[in-house]
C-alpha positions in Angstrom: -31.7 36.5 -10.0 -31.4 32.6 -9.4 -28.3 31.5 -7.5 -25.8 29.8 -9.7 -26.0 25.9 -9.4 -23.6 24.4 -7.6 -20.8 22.7 -9.7 -21.2 18.4 -9.6 -18.6 17.1 -7.1 -15.6 15.1 -7.7 -15.7 11.8 -6.0 -12.8 10.0 -4.4 -13.1 6.5 -4.1 -11.4 5.0 -1.1 -10.4 6.9 2.2 -7.1 5.2 3.1 -4.2 7.3 2.8 -4.4 8.0 -0.8 -8.1 9.0 -1.0 -7.9 10.6 2.3 -4.9 12.9 0.9 -6.2 13.3 -2.4 -9.8 14.8 -1.0 -8.0 16.8 1.1 -5.7 18.5 -1.4 -8.8 19.2 -3.9 -10.6 20.9 -1.2 -7.7 23.4 -1.2 -7.4 23.5 -5.2 -11.2 23.3 -6.5 -13.6 26.6 -6.2 -15.6 26.7 -3.3 -18.9 25.7 -5.3 -17.4 22.3 -6.2 -18.0 19.6 -3.4 -15.9 16.5 -3.0 -17.1 13.1 -2.1 -15.0 11.0 -0.1 -16.5 7.4 -0.4 -15.4 4.2 1.9 -16.8 0.9 2.3 -15.2 0.4 5.8 -16.7 1.8 8.9 -13.3 3.9 9.2 -12.1 6.9 7.2 -9.0 7.8 6.9 -7.3 4.6 8.0 -7.5 2.3 5.2 -6.3 -1.6 5.6 -2.6 -0.2 6.3 -3.7 2.1 9.4 -6.6 -0.1 10.6 -4.9 -2.1 12.6 -5.4 -1.8 16.5 -2.2 -3.8 17.1 0.7 -1.7 18.6 2.9 -4.1 17.4 2.5 -3.5 13.7 4.9 -1.0 13.3 5.5 1.7 10.4 8.2 0.6 7.9 9.2 4.0 7.4 10.7 6.6 10.2 8.4 9.2 11.9 10.3 11.7 10.2 9.3 10.7 6.7 5.7 10.2 7.5 4.4 13.8 7.3 1.2 13.8 5.8 2.0 17.1 4.0 5.3 17.5 2.0 5.4 21.3 2.9 5.3 20.3 6.6 8.1 17.7 6.9 7.7 17.4 10.7 4.1 17.6 11.1 3.8 13.8 11.9 6.9 14.0 14.4 5.0 17.1 16.0 1.8 15.2 16.6 3.6 12.3 18.3 5.2 14.6 20.8 2.0 16.7 21.6 0.4 13.2 22.0 2.8 11.2 23.5 2.0 12.1 27.2 -1.3 11.7 27.0 -1.5 8.1 25.8 -2.4 4.9 27.6 0.6 2.8 28.3 -0.7 0.2 25.7 -0.8 2.9 23.1 2.3 4.6 24.5 4.3 1.6 23.4 4.0 2.0 20.0 6.4 5.0 20.0 9.9 3.2 19.9 13.2 5.8 19.9 16.1 3.5 18.3 19.5 4.3 16.9 18.1 4.4 13.3 15.4 6.9 14.4 11.7 6.9 15.7 9.2 4.7 14.8 5.7 4.5 15.5 2.9 1.9 15.1 0.5 1.9 12.3 -2.5 2.3 14.7 -1.1 5.6 15.9 -0.5 6.7 12.5 -4.2 5.6 11.6 -5.2 7.8 14.7 -3.0 10.5 13.1 -4.8 10.4 10.0 -8.2 10.6 11.6 -7.7 13.6 13.2 -6.4 15.3 9.9 -9.7 14.2 8.2 -11.7 15.1 11.1 -10.5 18.8 11.4 -11.0 19.0 7.7 -14.7 18.0 7.6 -15.3 20.2 11.2 -13.3 23.1 9.8 -14.7 26.6 9.3 -17.0 27.6 6.7 -19.9 25.7 4.4 -19.2 22.0 4.5 -18.0 21.0 1.0 -16.4 17.3 2.0 -19.1 15.0 2.1 -18.6 11.4 3.4 -20.1 8.7 1.8 -20.1 5.6 3.8 -20.5 2.5 1.3 -19.1 0.8 -1.1 -18.9 2.1 -4.8 -20.1 -0.4 -7.1 -20.4 1.8 -10.5 -19.5 4.6 -12.3 -22.3 4.5 -15.1 -21.2 6.9 -17.9 -23.4 10.0 -18.7 -22.8 13.0 -21.1 -19.6 14.6 -19.5 -20.3 12.8 -16.2 -20.9 10.1 -14.2 -23.8 8.4 -11.9 -21.9 7.0 -8.9 -24.0 4.0 -7.5 -23.6 2.2 -4.3 -23.8 -1.0 -2.7 -26.7 0.5 -0.7 -28.7 1.9 -3.7 -27.5 5.6 -3.7 -27.2 7.3 -6.9 -25.3 10.8 -7.3 -24.3 12.2 -10.2 -20.1 13.1 -10.4 -18.3 15.1 -12.6 -15.1 12.7 -12.6 -13.8 10.5 -9.9 -10.6 9.5 -8.4 -9.7 5.9 -8.1 -7.8 5.6 -4.8 -8.6 2.1 -3.5 -5.1 1.3 -2.1 -3.8 -2.0 -2.7 -6.0 -4.4 -4.1 -6.8 -7.8 -2.2 -5.4 -10.9 -3.6 -6.8 -13.9 -5.7 -7.2 -15.8 -2.5 -4.9 -18.4 -2.8 -3.6 -20.9 -1.5 -7.3 -22.2 -1.4 -8.1 -24.2 1.5 -11.0 -24.4 3.9 -8.0 -23.4 7.0 -7.0 -20.4 5.1 -7.6 -17.3 7.3 -7.7 -13.6 7.2 -5.2 -11.8 9.0 -6.7 -8.6 9.1 -10.0 -10.3 10.6 -8.7 -12.4 13.7 -12.1 -13.7 14.5 -11.5 -16.0 11.4 -8.4 -17.7 12.5 -10.3 -19.4 15.4 -8.8 -21.1 18.5 -5.2 -22.5 17.6 -3.6 -25.6 19.2 -0.3 -25.1 20.6 1.3 -28.2 18.9 0.2 -27.9 15.2 2.1 -25.4 13.1 0.5 -22.1 11.3 1.8 -21.5 8.1 2.2 -18.1 6.8 2.7 -17.8 2.8 5.0 -14.9 2.3 8.2 -13.7 3.9 7.8 -9.6 3.9 6.7 -7.4 6.0 3.1 -8.9 6.2 4.4 -12.1 7.4 6.1 -9.9 10.3 2.9 -8.3 11.2 1.2 -11.7 11.2 3.7 -13.4 13.4 3.5 -10.4 15.9 -0.3 -10.5 15.9 -0.2 -14.5 16.5 2.5 -13.9 19.3 0.0 -11.3 20.9 -3.2 -13.6 20.9 -1.1 -16.1 23.0 -0.1 -18.5 20.0 3.5 -19.9 21.5 3.3 -22.8 19.0 5.6 -23.4 15.9 5.2 -21.1 12.7 6.3 -21.5 9.0 6.9 -18.9 6.9 7.5 -19.8 3.1 8.1 -17.7 -0.3 10.0 -18.5 -3.4 13.4 -17.3 -2.2 12.8 -17.3 1.7 14.0 -13.4 1.9 13.2 -11.4 5.1 13.1 -7.9 4.9 16.4 -6.2 6.0 15.9 -3.8 9.2 16.5 -0.1 9.3 20.2 0.8 10.7 21.3 4.5 11.1 22.6 5.6 7.8 23.5 8.9 6.2 22.1 10.4 3.4 24.2 10.4 -0.1 23.8 12.6 -3.0 21.7 11.3 -6.1 23.9 9.5 -8.6 24.2 11.0 -11.7 23.2 7.9 -13.7 24.4 8.3 -17.5 22.5 6.3 -20.6 24.9 3.8 -20.7 23.8 3.0 -16.9 20.2 2.8 -18.1 20.7 0.6 -21.3 20.0 -2.5 -19.3 19.4 -4.0 -16.2 22.6 -5.7 -15.7 24.3 -2.2 -16.4 22.3 -0.6 -13.7 23.0 -3.3 -11.2 27.0 -3.0 -11.8 26.7 0.8 -11.6 24.7 0.3 -8.0 27.2 -2.3 -6.7 30.0 0.2 -7.9 28.5 2.7 -6.3 28.4 1.0 -2.9 31.8 -0.3 -2.8 33.0 3.1 -3.9 31.2 4.9 -1.2 32.3 2.8 1.6 29.0 3.4 3.0 26.0 0.7 4.3 24.3 -0.3 1.2 21.0 1.5 2.5 22.5 4.7 1.6 23.0 3.8 -2.0 19.4 2.6 -2.3 17.8 5.5 -0.4 20.0 7.9 -2.7 17.8 6.4 -5.5 14.5 7.1 -4.2 14.3 10.5 -5.9 14.8 8.9 -9.5 13.2 5.5 -9.2 10.7 6.3 -11.4 12.6 8.1 -14.0 14.9 4.8 -13.8 11.9 2.6 -14.1 10.5 4.9 -17.1 14.2 4.8 -18.9 14.0 0.8 -18.9 12.5 -0.7 -21.9 9.8 -3.0 -21.2 11.7 -6.2 -21.7 14.0 -5.0 -19.0 11.1 -3.9 -16.6 9.8 -7.6 -17.4 13.5 -8.7 -16.2 13.3 -6.9 -13.0 9.6 -8.2 -12.4 10.8 -11.9 -12.9 14.3 -11.7 -11.3 15.3 -8.9 -9.1 11.9 -7.6 -7.6 12.1 -9.8 -4.4 15.9 -8.7 -3.6 14.8 -4.8 -4.2 12.0 -5.3 -2.0 13.7 -6.8 0.9 16.4 -4.0 0.4 13.9 -1.0 0.0 11.1 -1.8 2.1 12.6 -2.5 5.5 11.3 -3.4 8.8 11.4 -1.4 11.8 14.3 -2.2 14.3 11.6 -3.4 17.2 9.9 -5.7 14.6 13.0 -6.8 13.2 14.2 -7.6 16.9 11.2 -9.4 17.4 11.4 -11.9 14.3 15.3 -12.6 15.2 14.3 -13.6 18.6 11.7 -16.2 17.5 13.8 -17.7 14.7 16.7 -17.9 17.2 14.1 -19.6 19.8 13.0 -22.0 16.9 9.6 -21.4 16.9 9.6 -19.2 13.6 11.0 -21.3 10.5 11.6 -19.0 7.4 12.0 -21.1 4.2 12.2 -21.1 0.5 10.1 -23.2 -1.7 6.6 -23.1 -3.5 3.1 -25.1 -2.8 2.7 -27.8 -4.9 -0.8 -28.7 -3.4 -3.1 -28.5 -0.3 -5.5 -31.4 0.9 -8.0 -30.3 3.5 -9.1 -32.4 6.7 -11.3 -31.6 9.4 -9.1 -30.0 11.5 -5.9 -29.5 9.7 -4.5 -29.1 6.1 -1.7 -31.3 4.4 0.6 -29.2 2.4 2.8 -30.4 0.1 5.6 -27.9 -1.0 8.9 -28.3 -2.8 12.1 -26.8 -0.9 14.1 -24.4 -3.0 16.9 -26.3 -4.6 15.4 -30.0 -3.4 14.5 -32.7 -5.8 11.6 -34.1 -3.7 8.7 -32.7 -2.4 8.0 -32.3 1.3 4.6 -32.7 3.3 3.5 -30.2 6.2 0.4 -30.4 8.3 -0.6 -27.5 9.4 -3.6 -26.1 11.4 -4.1 -22.5 9.6 -2.9 -20.9 6.5 -2.5 -17.3 6.4 -1.9 -15.2 3.0 1.2 -12.9 3.3 1.9 -12.6 -0.3 0.7 -8.5 -0.4 -0.7 -6.4 -3.4 -3.0 -8.2 -5.6 -2.8 -7.2 -9.4 -5.6 -5.2 -11.1 -5.6 -7.9 -14.1 -6.8 -10.3 -11.4 -8.9 -8.0 -9.6 -12.4 -9.4 -8.4 -13.4 -5.7 -7.3 -16.9 -5.0 -8.9 -16.3 -1.4 -9.5 -13.1 -2.1 -11.4 -14.3 -5.1 -12.9 -17.1 -3.0 -14.6 -15.0 0.1 -15.6 -12.4 -2.2 -17.1 -15.2 -4.4 -19.1 -16.5 -1.0 -20.4 -13.3 0.0 -21.6 -13.1 3.1 -19.3 -9.7 1.9 -17.7 -7.5 -0.7 -18.4 -4.7 -2.6 -16.9 -1.4 -1.1 -17.2 2.0 -2.4 -17.7 2.2 -6.1 -16.7 -1.2 -6.0 -15.4 0.0 -4.6 -11.7 -1.8 -1.5 -11.8 -3.8 0.7 -14.0 -2.7 2.5 -17.3 -2.5 6.1 -16.5 -1.0 9.4 -18.2 1.6 11.4 -16.4 -1.2 13.7 -15.5 -2.6 10.6 -13.5 -5.6 10.2 -15.9 -6.7 6.6 -16.5 -6.4 5.8 -20.3 -9.6 3.9 -21.9 -12.5 5.3 -23.6 -13.8 8.6 -23.4 -17.0 8.3 -22.1 -18.8 10.1 -19.1 -16.5 12.2 -17.3 -12.6 12.1 -16.4 -11.0 9.2 -14.5 -7.8 9.8 -12.4 -6.1 7.6 -10.1 -3.5 8.0 -7.2 -1.3 5.5 -4.9 -0.8 1.7 -5.4 -3.2 1.6 -8.4 -0.5 3.2 -10.7 1.9 0.3 -10.1 3.5 -0.3 -13.4 3.0 2.6 -14.8 5.4 4.1 -12.0 7.6 2.2 -9.2 7.6 4.2 -6.6 3.8 4.6 -5.7 2.6 3.0 -2.6 4.9 4.9 0.3 3.4 7.7 2.3 6.5 10.4 0.9 5.2 9.2 -2.8 1.6 9.5 -2.3 1.5 12.8 -0.3 3.3 14.5 -3.4 0.9 12.6 -5.9 -2.1 14.1 -3.8 -0.8 17.7 -4.2 0.0 17.2 -8.0 -3.2 15.3 -8.8 -5.4 17.9 -7.4 -3.6 20.9 -9.2 -4.0 19.0 -12.4 -7.6 18.2 -11.7 -8.3 21.9 -10.7 -6.8 23.3 -14.0 -8.6 20.7 -16.1 -12.1 21.8 -14.8 -11.0 25.3 -15.1 -10.2 24.6 -19.0 -13.2 22.4 -19.4 -15.5 25.4 -17.8 -13.8 28.1 -20.1 -14.1 26.3 -23.2 
């Protein structure tokens, strides 16, 4: 009797946190004859852009107690830190900070944690089922009930379906300037002059990392951080958990009514507003889906910047470093927008309009760093996503932020080839809370269970 042929693999495209946890969960959920491909374009698996930094001054913006990779083992990361703390060299040990608001770890240490989890999975007992593909996936060409996965290096592999887990997409490359440098590629920044300012476009958490990096590489000169409203992330403080609010239909009728209810809850509780915002975490996506499309659009236009700086807080060590820089006068956080940029041989002249001002202002800078955050699916230049969108296999979701997906993580589009699923930041718009570790680790478990059930139904049909 001939041996039963192995089932076609499921491909997971992207090996940051979203893809790594999706792959690990799929191994637990799928039959043992179904392999999993984990595909990553960069040299490092498990870390992704978020946790690939080597700078110990780049801190996670969540407490270590919230950063376990496994929802059923909530202290897993804390325990990993405790086991490893004594063996770390001094420069890495500085990436663990115990504060009154909780313990915070560097993103570099978290990347090491994820790499170890992946290594344990790959080298575990039993026949190898997880295959690492270190190449950029450029196409998923549809065939009868499957895809031909194609990579930049010329590899072609048949797969039964794929999980799109590419994480946060790059922006459009604005502002356009020959003096624009990549924050995550320090070699593109070059040698900085101490007297000329560096301009950072954006004032959120990425800006904080940018300032930390500049100071650690020895630049003590002026830094100007610019965004439309000039808002800084609020720092974490000690907070007490509040019960999840019981929102009524009237509360969800409009964004104005919801805002009034949240403000009233803050006044009535007498607690720090952080506790009230945290009480919304379990139901944020329910709230998002309950609002009409028009009200979600109002949120994006008017309230999103304020939500982001209250919801996505900075670690106390990072917040303290930024506060010291501002107090010293070497960091200026400004509200306004860029009107134009004129490049000169060794500098750029930026014309901006400060918020509330009637006249523009000129600022001469030596370097421009983009810290505006997440790109939109509707504007992406990623070759794989562009091909999938052009074929109609996937489509941009609400407001073009992410992909259009069903509640079972299936990407909506034409039914050609095999199934396509997605996880993490690519779901932004359909969901709202889909970029943080606590949300993605739950998604990974639900996604894997759903894929296993769908493949079992298809096999039985």
